[in-house]
N, C-alpha and C positions, 0 to 999 in steps of 0.2 A: 327752541320756541319762543318768538317773539310777544312780549306783553305790552299791550300798549294801558295808555294812563291816559281817557278822557273826561275835562272840564270845560263847564261854563257852558252850557246848559241853563233850561231855568221859563219865566212867564214876562211875557217883558212885551207894554201895551206895539200897538203900529205907531208905525215910523220911529223903534227906538232902535237900538241899538244893541249886542251881543259880540259875545267875544269867542266862541270856543279854542280850545289848546288841546295837544293832545301826545305826545311822550310814550318814545319807546326804550325809554331806564335802563340799561344795562344791555343796551346791543352791538353787540360787540364787530358786527361786519356788516360790508357796506345796508346801507340802505337806500333802493333805487328813485320812488321817488314817496308823497305823503301828502294825503288828503283828506278827504270827507267827500260823503256821499251821504242823501237822505231815503226818508222813507216815509210819503207819508199813508196814514189807512185806507191799506185795497188799492195800494200804486207802485206802482217798482218802485225798486231805488233809483236812485240816477245823480251824477256824478254835478257835485257845490265845483271843485277844484281843487287842483292838484298841484304839485309843486314835485320836481326834481330834483335831482342833487346837484347839479346845472342853474337849479335856481329858474328853471324856463317853468312855467306856472300853462294851464290850461282853465278853466272857467266853462260852464253849462250856464244857458241859456240865462235860468232863472237868478245866478249868481252873477255876471257878467252889470258892469257900472256900480255892484251895491255894496259887492264883501270883498273882499282882499284877506292874497293867503300869504306868511310869506315862513319864514326860517328861522330863530335863533341858530345865527352863528357859533353860535357860542358849546351853544348844544344840539349839533348838528340832525341828532335825531327828536328834534320836538320841532311840531306846526302852530302857525295861529291860524282862525281865520274869523277876521268881525266883521259881522255883520251891519248894514245900519239901511237904512231905508227899510226895517220889517215892513211886514203885509202878511195875517194871518193863513196868508197861503200860503208862504212856509212855514210853518206848523210841520213837524214831523221829529222823527227819530233821526238826527243824527248821526251816520257814523263812520268816524275814523276808519282809517289801513295804509297800512306800506305794502311794498313791493318790493322786497328785495332777492336773494338768491335762493331763497324755500318758497319761493312761493310770496301769495296776498298773504296779509295777515288781519280779518277784520276785531274794530276793537265793542264795546257788551255798546254800544250804542249811550246817546243821553238826548234828552226832552228838550224841543229847543219847540215851548206855543206862544205865540204872537197875540194878544187877543187883538179885537175893532173896537 
């Protein structure tokens, strides 16, 4: 069972930046991909960004041009999401996930609140 440790959420003013981190410590099997989804109140969970084990990235429409996902090369099971130029509509719970041989695992989520 993969355990995910998320950090970096919080309150920021519009135009500000946040960096989210997600780690899967102690994972001994290969993780095919890691990334982030977000879910705003009353809305569906949507992709923010993902990165594969070959460093291929994919971004949701809301993240393109404002977010960068990266992987810690030393800690292969750790990813970062740098979010810039944040807007109030980015307010949501951000969920980290991993895809591995046992399927998808979700983190507990971290709240990001952007004030206007």
